[in-house]
N, C-alpha and C positions, 0 to 999 in steps of 0.2 A: 324583448329587450335584451335578455341574457344571451339568447341565441345570436344576436347581432354583435354583442360585445365579444363573444368567443369566436365567431366566424370571421369577423373583420381582421383581427391580428393573424389568424391562420392563413387567410388569403394573401395578406401583405408579406408575411414571412415566406410563404411558398414562392412569391414572386422574387423576393430578395435572395432566395437560394440560387437562382440562375442569373441574377443581376449583380450580386457581390463580386468585387474584383479580387478580394482576398480569399483563398481557398478555405482558410480556417473559419472565416465568417460564413461561408457557404455551408459549413458543417454545423455551425452554432444555430443558424436559423431554423433547421428542421427540429431542433429540441423545442423551440417555441411552438412549432406546428403540432408536435406530439402533445405538449401540455394543453393546448386548446382543444385538441381532439379528445383528450381525456375528460375535459369539461363537457363537451357535447355528449360523450357516452354516458356521463352522469345524468344529464338532462333526459336521456332516453331510458333511464332506469337500469342501465347495464353497469352496476357498481363494480362487479368483479373484473369485468373487462377494462373498466377505467382505471383500476389499480394495476393490472397486468401490463397494460399498454405502455406506461412510462417506464416500468422496470425493464421490459424487454427491449424497447426501441431506444430509449435514452440510455439506460445502463449498459447495454451491450452493443447495439448497432452504431448509435451516434458516437459513443466514445471510441469504438474501434475505428470508425472513419476519421475521427479527429487525430488519433495517434498515427494513422497511416499518412494523412496529409502532412502532419508535422514532421515525420521522418523523411519525407522526400523533399528535395530542394526544387521547389516549383517556381519558375520565373513568372512574375506577374504579367510582363509584356507579352510573353508567348500565349498565355491564357486569354488576354484581351484580343489578340489577333484571331484566335480560334473562335471566340464568341462572335466577333464581327463576321466571320465567315459563315456561320450557321444561323445568323440573325434572321434572314428572310424565312427560312424554313420554320424556325421556332415561332415567328410571328403568325404564320399561317396556321400552325397547329394551335396556338393560343386563341386565335379568332374562332376556329371551329369549336373549341372547347367552351368558350363563352356562348356561342350560338346554341350549343346543346343545352346549356344550363337555363337560358332564359326562354327558349322557344320550344324545346322538346319535353323537358321535365316539367309537367303541369301538376298542379296540386291534386287532381283527381287520380293520379297514378298511385298515390298512397292515401286512400281515403279512410282507412280503418284505424288511424291513430286516435286514441281516446281523448279528443279535444272537443270543446263545445261546438266548434264549427262543423266538424265531421259527423257528430251525433245528431245534431238538430237540423242544420240546413240541408244536408244531403239525405237524411232519412235512414242512415245505416244503424244497425244494432250492434253494439259492442258486446260480444258474448264473453269476453275475458272477465268482465265484471260480474257475471252471473254464475260463474263456476269457481270452485276453489283454486286459487293460483298460488304457485310457489315463487319465491324470489330466484334471481339469477344464480345466486350462490348455492341455494338448496338444489336447484335443478342440475348444476354441474357436479355437485357432490353426489347426488343420487346416481347419475349416470356413470361417474368415474368409479365409484366404489361398489357398484352392482353389475351392470352390463359390461363395462370395460375394465373390470378389476384386474384381469390377467394382463392386459396391455399396460395398465398403469404400473404393475410390478415389473414388467419387462423394461419399460422406459426408466424406472428407477435403477435397475441393474445396469442398463446402458450408461446412465450417468455416473454410477459408481465405478464402472470399468474405465470411463474417460478420466475420472479424477485420479484413479491409481495409476493409469497410463501416463498422465502428465507428471505425476511425482517421480515415477521410475525413469522417464526420459530425462528429467532435469537433475537427477541425482548423480553426483560425481563420486565414484567409489575409488578409494586409494588404499594401498596396503602399507604405506609408509607413515601412518599416523602414530605418533608417540603418545601413549596413554600412561597415566599414573594414578595410583591409589591415594586419594587425598588424605584419608585417615591414617594411612601408613606413613605418609610424608610428614604429617603433623606430629606423629609419635616419635620421630627420629630425634636423636640428641643433636644439638647444633654443633657440638665439637666433633662429631663423627660424620658430618656431612661433607661431601666433596662437590665443589662447584667448578664449572668451566668458565674461564675468563680469557678473553682474547688479548693476552699479553706475551711478552717475550719469554723465552725459557730461562731467563736469569732469575735468581732469587730476589724478591722484593719483600719489603716489610712495611705494612701500614701501621704506624705507631699512633696509638690513642693515648692522649694524656690522662693522668690519674683522675678518677672520679669516685665519688662516694654515693652509693645507693641507699635506699631506705632501709633495706634488710641487712646490708653489710656495710659497716662503717669503714672498712679497709679499702683504701684506694686500689684500684686494679688497672693494669695497663694491658691492653689487648693487642696482640700481634697477629697479622695475617701473612703467613709465609706462602709465596707463590712460586711453585717449581713446575714449569711447563704448563700443562692444562689442569693440574690438580692443585687445589688450594686447601690447606688445612688451617683452621683457626685454633690458636692456642691462647691460654690465659696465664698470666703470672702476677702474683700479688706483690705489690710494693707498699711499704708502710711509711717511707720517708723519702725526702729529697735525695738523701745519700744513696739509697738503693737505686733510685731512678737515674741519678747521674752515673752511677757505675754501670747500669745496664745500657744507657744511651750510647757510649762509645762502641759497644759491641755490635749493636745493630745499626749504627750510624751509616756504614757503607751501603746498607741495604734498605734504608728508609726511603720510601717513596713520597708519602704524604704524612702529615700530622693532622688527625681528625679531631674536630671539635664536636662532641656529642652533647645531647641534651642531658642536663643534670651534672655536667662536669664541674668539678671544683676548680678554683683558680690555681694556676701553677704555683707551687710553693716557692717562696723566696730562698735564694741561695744564702746559706748561713755565713 
């Protein structure tokens, strides 16, 4: 029953691989075939092969085919014409395949499977149950780490070289990278920093209205003088509207904007 459930979708999916009009669908149907094949391998007791089969075929081959098909602009009408052209040949090959399955492959060709039919009706003796047997995973591990240990290490080195080669080929080296020391930049005083700003070479002043901070109750007015590409930030304390009004006409020709900052106190009223 389980064999029929797994085999039927595999046969239908294999047929839809060549019958689907969309190339993307033709790549998606083999994924279902691979999943059903993994189930059949589990029924045969090949648990390790059943795990490796989807990883290799679905994770590498099918996904690669899918990306290749999606990258190319394939016209559906042209594909349909090509399918109709080769339809007689494919039909003949399909008939030969079905004839081989139903008339050539007989049950007596594989009589040593440990089933009730093969052991009783045909009179065969299954010697696998009379000796100590290993699982599939134990057998592969014993062979890989004993008889083929050298080749296992060589294959590991080949994979390592391939990984490093892919990183080197995709790495873009440039000598014009500007780097900075973060701790050194954070330790600099804000008043001694020089910034680059894309402005004209004329002097401009950014005037910030007086504000009162939590530590300093004296309102401070910050001015940012811009000359060319260098900007120097300076601070000057003002304690009253009179000083602020005296300072404002001096910098008025150069004032670019008046900045409202967080924590700013309201503008003092003119006396």
